[in-house]
PLY file of the C-alpha trace (Angstrom):
ply
format ascii 1.0
element vertex 481
property float x
property float y
property float z
element edge 480
property int vertex1
property int vertex2
end_header
-106.07 111.25 37.65
-105.67 111.78 33.78
-103.86 109.16 32.42
-100.70 111.48 31.17
-100.02 112.50 34.95
-100.49 108.54 35.99
-97.74 107.02 33.27
-95.09 110.11 34.32
-91.51 108.87 35.18
-92.07 105.39 32.90
-89.75 105.45 29.67
-90.03 103.94 26.90
-93.69 103.77 26.39
-95.67 103.43 23.92
-99.83 105.09 23.90
-102.10 104.39 21.43
-105.15 106.33 21.84
-106.45 108.84 24.38
-103.73 110.48 26.29
-106.06 112.25 28.17
-108.80 109.86 29.69
-109.20 110.08 33.69
-108.44 106.92 35.46
-110.37 106.24 38.67
-108.13 103.27 39.86
-105.58 101.13 39.02
-106.44 96.79 38.93
-104.44 93.94 37.97
-106.93 91.59 38.60
-109.65 91.75 35.88
-112.08 90.84 39.10
-110.95 94.02 40.45
-111.70 96.43 37.32
-114.51 99.14 37.88
-115.59 101.68 35.34
-112.73 103.87 34.35
-110.35 101.43 35.60
-106.56 101.49 34.50
-106.15 97.40 34.12
-102.07 96.06 33.87
-101.43 92.93 31.93
-99.38 91.44 34.70
-97.22 87.34 33.82
-97.30 84.98 36.80
-96.19 81.69 37.03
-99.51 80.33 36.26
-101.89 82.60 34.45
-101.29 85.74 32.46
-103.22 88.82 31.54
-103.11 89.61 28.81
-105.64 86.56 28.36
-107.43 88.87 30.49
-107.87 92.43 28.91
-111.09 91.69 27.12
-112.62 90.63 30.27
-111.10 93.95 32.19
-112.63 95.86 29.06
-116.43 94.70 29.06
-116.07 95.42 32.98
-115.26 99.38 32.76
-111.38 99.19 31.89
-110.48 102.65 29.75
-106.78 101.78 29.51
-105.04 98.51 29.27
-100.96 98.29 29.88
-98.75 95.25 28.58
-95.82 94.01 27.62
-96.93 92.65 23.87
-99.07 93.34 21.66
-102.68 92.82 21.81
-105.83 93.98 20.45
-107.73 96.71 22.29
-110.96 99.07 22.00
-109.42 100.77 24.48
-106.55 103.51 25.08
-103.49 101.02 24.88
-100.16 102.01 26.49
-97.13 98.97 26.18
-94.32 99.44 28.50
-91.18 96.69 28.58
-92.06 95.62 32.42
-95.88 95.94 33.20
-94.58 95.37 36.53
-92.34 98.20 37.55
-95.46 100.03 35.56
-97.36 99.48 38.17
-95.54 100.31 41.13
-94.80 103.64 39.53
-98.60 104.38 38.35
-99.68 103.39 42.16
-97.23 105.83 43.25
-98.36 108.87 41.11
-102.04 107.35 41.89
-101.45 108.26 45.51
-99.30 111.47 45.27
-95.69 109.22 45.34
-96.43 109.42 49.40
-92.90 107.09 49.47
-91.19 110.17 48.79
-92.67 111.72 51.74
-91.41 109.20 54.40
-88.19 107.84 55.71
-88.39 103.92 54.58
-86.12 100.92 56.29
-86.51 97.78 54.61
-85.82 94.27 56.59
-84.28 91.54 53.90
-83.83 88.00 54.58
-84.68 84.59 55.13
-85.42 84.84 59.14
-85.93 87.30 61.18
-87.30 89.58 59.04
-90.33 90.17 61.41
-88.80 90.14 64.31
-86.11 92.94 63.42
-88.58 94.72 61.73
-90.79 94.51 65.16
-87.82 95.69 67.04
-86.90 98.94 65.07
-90.39 100.85 65.13
-90.29 99.65 68.53
-87.45 101.53 69.04
-88.09 104.55 66.45
-91.51 104.97 68.67
-89.43 105.36 71.66
-87.17 107.32 70.86
-89.93 110.07 69.65
-90.54 109.09 66.35
-93.81 108.68 64.59
-93.19 105.14 63.08
-95.23 102.51 61.41
-94.82 98.65 60.46
-95.57 96.85 56.72
-95.18 93.09 57.81
-95.56 89.77 57.88
-97.61 89.77 60.81
-99.55 93.25 60.45
-99.43 96.32 59.06
-99.47 99.27 61.65
-99.79 103.32 61.45
-101.08 105.49 63.90
-103.53 103.92 65.77
-104.57 102.12 63.24
-103.81 98.03 62.33
-104.76 95.82 59.55
-103.89 92.08 58.93
-101.46 91.64 56.13
-102.45 88.64 53.07
-98.73 88.77 52.17
-95.29 89.93 53.47
-94.30 92.91 51.24
-98.13 93.72 50.16
-98.58 94.41 46.10
-97.93 98.24 44.92
-101.86 99.31 44.91
-101.42 98.44 48.09
-98.58 99.21 49.24
-98.72 102.78 48.41
-102.43 103.33 49.40
-101.38 102.60 52.83
-98.01 104.83 52.42
-100.37 107.74 52.18
-102.19 107.19 54.76
-99.10 107.34 56.75
-98.50 110.29 55.44
-101.53 112.00 55.98
-101.48 110.87 59.71
-98.31 112.67 60.54
-95.67 108.68 60.00
-92.18 109.87 59.85
-90.85 106.67 59.12
-91.91 103.04 58.06
-89.76 99.79 58.71
-90.94 97.27 56.07
-90.10 93.81 55.43
-89.24 92.57 52.25
-89.87 89.60 50.53
-87.45 87.66 48.18
-90.86 87.65 46.28
-91.17 91.39 46.21
-87.81 92.43 44.39
-88.24 89.58 41.82
-91.69 90.86 41.40
-90.58 94.41 41.23
-93.61 95.53 43.74
-91.00 98.55 45.37
-89.92 99.73 42.10
-89.19 103.38 42.68
-89.07 103.07 46.68
-85.97 103.42 47.75
-85.27 102.77 50.94
-83.35 104.83 53.37
-81.83 102.13 55.07
-81.93 98.71 54.80
-80.90 95.55 56.62
-79.95 92.25 55.73
-80.37 89.34 58.28
-79.30 86.14 56.96
-79.63 83.43 53.82
-80.80 79.95 54.55
-82.93 77.66 52.18
-86.63 78.84 51.77
-88.39 79.34 48.45
-87.18 76.91 46.25
-90.50 75.72 44.76
-90.27 78.94 43.04
-87.15 80.21 42.85
-85.98 76.60 42.00
-82.30 76.56 43.62
-80.93 78.02 46.56
-78.60 80.17 44.22
-81.17 81.73 42.46
-82.61 82.32 45.92
-79.34 84.37 46.81
-78.86 86.49 43.77
-82.21 87.47 44.11
-81.60 88.64 47.86
-78.27 90.43 46.36
-79.41 91.99 43.41
-81.26 94.65 45.36
-78.57 95.60 47.61
-76.87 98.17 44.33
-77.67 102.42 44.51
-80.66 102.30 42.06
-82.66 100.10 45.29
-81.42 101.50 48.45
-78.89 104.16 50.15
-77.62 102.38 53.19
-77.06 98.63 54.07
-77.09 97.47 57.50
-75.36 93.88 56.98
-74.95 90.46 59.24
-71.05 89.78 58.93
-71.43 86.54 60.38
-73.99 85.52 56.86
-71.93 84.50 53.76
-74.52 85.79 51.56
-73.79 89.00 54.00
-70.04 89.15 53.44
-71.04 88.81 49.27
-73.31 91.54 49.63
-70.76 93.39 51.37
-68.05 92.96 49.09
-69.82 93.37 45.61
-72.19 96.58 46.29
-71.66 100.24 45.91
-73.60 101.40 48.88
-72.55 103.05 52.46
-72.35 100.00 54.97
-72.42 99.01 58.60
-71.51 95.28 59.94
-73.20 93.82 62.86
-72.08 90.65 63.72
-71.06 88.00 67.26
-68.55 86.32 65.81
-66.16 88.16 62.98
-64.74 91.54 62.88
-67.76 94.02 62.69
-68.49 97.92 63.05
-71.17 96.87 66.39
-71.66 93.58 68.27
-72.70 91.79 71.27
-70.51 89.73 73.95
-71.23 88.11 76.75
-74.38 86.83 76.40
-76.88 84.92 79.39
-80.02 83.78 79.88
-82.34 83.79 82.93
-85.66 82.38 83.58
-87.17 86.19 82.93
-84.68 87.65 80.57
-81.35 87.85 79.29
-78.14 90.21 79.18
-75.31 90.88 76.76
-73.01 93.71 76.06
-73.73 95.81 72.77
-70.52 97.42 71.18
-72.89 100.07 69.26
-70.61 101.76 66.54
-68.07 102.22 69.82
-70.89 103.56 72.68
-71.51 100.73 74.98
-74.62 99.75 76.15
-75.84 97.24 78.80
-79.11 95.22 77.27
-81.51 93.28 79.86
-84.44 91.97 77.85
-87.06 89.35 77.34
-86.10 88.74 73.64
-84.15 85.59 74.36
-81.96 83.35 72.07
-78.69 83.92 69.79
-80.78 84.50 66.90
-82.74 87.20 68.71
-79.30 88.85 69.82
-78.53 89.25 65.81
-82.20 90.68 65.40
-81.75 93.02 68.38
-78.45 94.39 67.19
-79.53 94.84 63.95
-82.66 96.87 64.94
-80.10 98.57 67.50
-77.59 99.71 64.74
-80.64 101.18 62.87
-81.90 103.29 66.19
-78.32 104.44 66.53
-78.31 105.88 62.11
-81.89 107.83 63.19
-80.85 109.22 66.18
-81.93 107.66 68.68
-80.10 107.81 72.33
-78.15 105.31 73.89
-80.64 105.58 76.86
-83.95 105.22 74.78
-82.14 102.44 72.76
-81.36 100.57 76.30
-84.51 101.51 78.13
-86.86 100.26 75.27
-85.26 96.80 74.72
-85.57 96.40 78.76
-89.50 96.62 78.40
-89.78 95.53 74.92
-92.41 92.69 74.74
-91.74 89.76 72.56
-93.75 90.07 68.91
-96.43 87.88 69.25
-95.58 83.82 67.51
-91.65 84.77 67.96
-89.99 82.46 70.96
-93.13 83.86 72.89
-91.60 81.32 76.17
-94.82 80.12 78.69
-94.31 78.04 81.69
-96.70 75.68 83.32
-96.06 73.28 86.13
-92.13 73.21 85.81
-92.33 72.29 81.87
-91.47 75.63 79.53
-93.64 76.08 76.33
-91.73 77.86 73.62
-94.02 78.97 70.59
-92.61 79.71 67.21
-92.89 80.71 63.43
-89.29 78.91 62.60
-91.03 77.22 59.56
-87.27 76.53 57.34
-84.71 73.83 58.46
-82.26 77.18 59.80
-84.75 78.17 61.78
-85.88 74.99 63.32
-82.48 74.33 64.05
-82.12 78.26 65.82
-85.46 76.97 67.60
-83.88 73.73 69.06
-80.92 74.71 69.75
-81.86 77.81 71.67
-85.02 75.50 73.43
-82.04 73.53 74.90
-80.80 76.75 77.16
-83.79 76.64 78.34
-84.16 73.25 80.68
-82.30 70.35 82.25
-84.48 68.21 81.03
-86.28 66.82 78.03
-86.50 68.75 74.33
-90.43 67.80 72.92
-90.87 69.47 69.38
-93.62 69.76 67.94
-94.22 70.91 64.08
-95.03 70.45 60.49
-94.37 71.58 57.00
-96.19 73.67 55.14
-98.24 72.22 51.61
-97.84 73.56 47.82
-94.13 75.02 49.00
-91.02 73.74 48.81
-90.78 70.14 49.57
-87.06 69.69 49.82
-86.61 71.28 53.17
-89.27 68.17 54.68
-86.95 65.70 55.22
-84.01 68.32 56.09
-86.57 69.49 59.05
-86.68 66.05 60.18
-83.28 65.24 60.31
-82.21 67.88 62.20
-85.49 67.51 64.48
-84.70 63.73 65.21
-80.68 64.99 66.19
-81.70 67.76 68.14
-85.05 66.89 69.76
-85.67 63.43 72.49
-89.20 63.42 71.46
-90.48 64.50 68.25
-94.42 65.30 67.42
-95.32 65.27 63.65
-98.48 67.01 63.16
-99.75 69.43 60.22
-99.06 72.99 59.45
-100.99 74.88 56.63
-101.18 71.36 54.29
-103.22 73.61 51.71
-103.89 71.41 48.65
-102.03 68.68 49.88
-102.78 65.48 52.08
-101.49 65.95 55.34
-100.41 62.21 55.64
-98.12 62.90 52.54
-96.31 65.88 54.05
-96.08 63.93 57.17
-93.93 61.14 55.31
-91.87 63.46 54.00
-90.89 64.79 57.28
-89.98 61.05 58.73
-88.53 60.13 55.64
-85.37 62.34 56.64
-84.84 61.43 60.34
-82.02 59.84 61.17
-81.60 60.60 64.94
-82.38 59.30 68.15
-85.62 60.92 68.77
-88.80 59.51 69.41
-91.63 59.71 67.17
-95.11 60.16 67.34
-97.27 61.31 64.34
-100.55 63.29 65.28
-101.69 65.34 62.21
-104.61 67.30 63.75
-102.26 70.12 65.68
-104.38 71.13 68.40
-103.98 67.10 69.68
-100.58 67.34 68.93
-100.20 69.60 71.35
-102.51 68.14 73.93
-99.85 65.46 73.18
-97.06 67.61 74.04
-98.80 68.34 77.48
-99.47 64.87 78.80
-95.59 63.78 77.49
-93.76 66.44 78.94
-92.38 66.33 82.60
-91.26 69.13 84.56
-87.77 70.20 83.37
-88.93 69.31 79.97
-88.65 72.46 77.41
-92.06 71.93 74.26
-90.76 73.36 71.22
-94.59 74.37 68.61
-92.70 75.34 65.46
-93.58 76.79 62.56
-96.87 78.89 62.88
-96.49 81.40 65.51
-99.00 84.57 65.98
-101.41 82.95 62.57
-105.23 82.42 63.26
-105.64 80.00 61.14
-105.10 77.06 59.30
-104.66 76.65 55.52
-106.17 73.47 53.99
-108.22 72.87 50.73
-108.51 76.66 49.71
-110.03 77.42 53.42
-108.61 79.30 56.26
-109.97 77.36 59.15
-109.85 79.40 62.57
-107.02 77.96 65.03
-104.53 79.62 67.07
-101.08 77.50 68.56
-101.78 79.90 71.38
-105.62 79.71 72.03
-104.50 75.87 71.82
-101.58 75.80 74.52
-104.00 77.66 76.80
-106.45 75.53 76.58
-104.58 72.56 77.25
-102.62 73.88 80.19
-104.06 76.91 81.74
-101.44 78.80 81.13
-103.03 82.97 80.84
-101.49 83.98 77.97
-101.84 87.81 76.52
0 1
1 2
2 3
3 4
4 5
5 6
6 7
7 8
8 9
9 10
10 11
11 12
12 13
13 14
14 15
15 16
16 17
17 18
18 19
19 20
20 21
21 22
22 23
23 24
24 25
25 26
26 27
27 28
28 29
29 30
30 31
31 32
32 33
33 34
34 35
35 36
36 37
37 38
38 39
39 40
40 41
41 42
42 43
43 44
44 45
45 46
46 47
47 48
48 49
49 50
50 51
51 52
52 53
53 54
54 55
55 56
56 57
57 58
58 59
59 60
60 61
61 62
62 63
63 64
64 65
65 66
66 67
67 68
68 69
69 70
70 71
71 72
72 73
73 74
74 75
75 76
76 77
77 78
78 79
79 80
80 81
81 82
82 83
83 84
84 85
85 86
86 87
87 88
88 89
89 90
90 91
91 92
92 93
93 94
94 95
95 96
96 97
97 98
98 99
99 100
100 101
101 102
102 103
103 104
104 105
105 106
106 107
107 108
108 109
109 110
110 111
111 112
112 113
113 114
114 115
115 116
116 117
117 118
118 119
119 120
120 121
121 122
122 123
123 124
124 125
125 126
126 127
127 128
128 129
129 130
130 131
131 132
132 133
133 134
134 135
135 136
136 137
137 138
138 139
139 140
140 141
141 142
142 143
143 144
144 145
145 146
146 147
147 148
148 149
149 150
150 151
151 152
152 153
153 154
154 155
155 156
156 157
157 158
158 159
159 160
160 161
161 162
162 163
163 164
164 165
165 166
166 167
167 168
168 169
169 170
170 171
171 172
172 173
173 174
174 175
175 176
176 177
177 178
178 179
179 180
180 181
181 182
182 183
183 184
184 185
185 186
186 187
187 188
188 189
189 190
190 191
191 192
192 193
193 194
194 195
195 196
196 197
197 198
198 199
199 200
200 201
201 202
202 203
203 204
204 205
205 206
206 207
207 208
208 209
209 210
210 211
211 212
212 213
213 214
214 215
215 216
216 217
217 218
218 219
219 220
220 221
221 222
222 223
223 224
224 225
225 226
226 227
227 228
228 229
229 230
230 231
231 232
232 233
233 234
234 235
235 236
236 237
237 238
238 239
239 240
240 241
241 242
242 243
243 244
244 245
245 246
246 247
247 248
248 249
249 250
250 251
251 252
252 253
253 254
254 255
255 256
256 257
257 258
258 259
259 260
260 261
261 262
262 263
263 264
264 265
265 266
266 267
267 268
268 269
269 270
270 271
271 272
272 273
273 274
274 275
275 276
276 277
277 278
278 279
279 280
280 281
281 282
282 283
283 284
284 285
285 286
286 287
287 288
288 289
289 290
290 291
291 292
292 293
293 294
294 295
295 296
296 297
297 298
298 299
299 300
300 301
301 302
302 303
303 304
304 305
305 306
306 307
307 308
308 309
309 310
310 311
311 312
312 313
313 314
314 315
315 316
316 317
317 318
318 319
319 320
320 321
321 322
322 323
323 324
324 325
325 326
326 327
327 328
328 329
329 330
330 331
331 332
332 333
333 334
334 335
335 336
336 337
337 338
338 339
339 340
340 341
341 342
342 343
343 344
344 345
345 346
346 347
347 348
348 349
349 350
350 351
351 352
352 353
353 354
354 355
355 356
356 357
357 358
358 359
359 360
360 361
361 362
362 363
363 364
364 365
365 366
366 367
367 368
368 369
369 370
370 371
371 372
372 373
373 374
374 375
375 376
376 377
377 378
378 379
379 380
380 381
381 382
382 383
383 384
384 385
385 386
386 387
387 388
388 389
389 390
390 391
391 392
392 393
393 394
394 395
395 396
396 397
397 398
398 399
399 400
400 401
401 402
402 403
403 404
404 405
405 406
406 407
407 408
408 409
409 410
410 411
411 412
412 413
413 414
414 415
415 416
416 417
417 418
418 419
419 420
420 421
421 422
422 423
423 424
424 425
425 426
426 427
427 428
428 429
429 430
430 431
431 432
432 433
433 434
434 435
435 436
436 437
437 438
438 439
439 440
440 441
441 442
442 443
443 444
444 445
445 446
446 447
447 448
448 449
449 450
450 451
451 452
452 453
453 454
454 455
455 456
456 457
457 458
458 459
459 460
460 461
461 462
462 463
463 464
464 465
465 466
466 467
467 468
468 469
469 470
470 471
471 472
472 473
473 474
474 475
475 476
476 477
477 478
478 479
479 480
């Protein structure tokens, strides 16, 4: 693609050198550069791409995009924001596929993966061809690929969008992380609908304060970024978005007056039931998605489906047959004990998991969890406090320690425990699940939190194969899958 065409739509840029050169690929990591690449100098929290421009040129880059003056022996394009420029250029390079898709975004601390998955299934059930971009995986047509990030970088994202368009996808549902918003990964991509699920503490290692984190989420909800918002009115941040945004909105909730709401929730061993008022249509929902938090996820998803045009009967039928997403409140039973595997890794997520876990049993609640390394340290004692006050037995274990020491992370968790729960520490996660199985008696529930469907443990810069589901199957002989 000619450079001039690649840069179409970018404002206030200065080009030094030949505008008619041919660009064969886009790179923002010097290790990705090939002959004919254009290299984008991105500033990160630790590294600055401007310092790698010479390396990129030596590897074959024929153009460099920068936001500050640099010496370059190739065509140089100076822009105000290289991340915005990368997003626009990536879209142009692949033929602007995002403009040929109807995009549904999901923003929030908890529930993004489940909500995106439910929306996709509702739309497919309604006869629409729908792709998914999310934490668990990315999927379109008969293709499924693993995800490295909740929201892919622009080059990967627009490449996937092009493949979706090429195979006839009409809609794509995508999780949108706070990092993606802050780093302009979606600049120029305007979702037709965007859901806001909730806000609670997470990623403070990156954003510093909850206020900063909240402002990033809120900043996305404006007419420049999205066309319509579907907002959880029971969430304080959701109410702030509602009062401040300049776009059409639909609200949903359980506790406050809303455009769509749910009532009469009841849960049994095999399913739960509730009534949805869905934009004045009344639906009786039977589903295997347990828990009040999943009512929120389902309610938001059903509103999206209704807006898109899925029939009430199709929504009801899909919800009845829906298989819960892997690693999101997956419930199993063995010898009178209930086991739940869930991705809960924030204070709010753990609280909701423990609260719903209690509703599954008249016996004891046994919680198995840890906290990730190289992430928000302040949430560790908070999660320890929640677990010690809501569970009867707590087994503190490891959860992606990354470059931190397992024992040090556990010490941080234990430091917040003020409740009466009996404490065990087993830093080998597989052994911790086996210990929970040995402790559990008939009538108890074992809650295994933090990893969900992840198939690795990230430690010392190595991802070692590991799965909570595989380990649970091994120690209980439950047939999972």
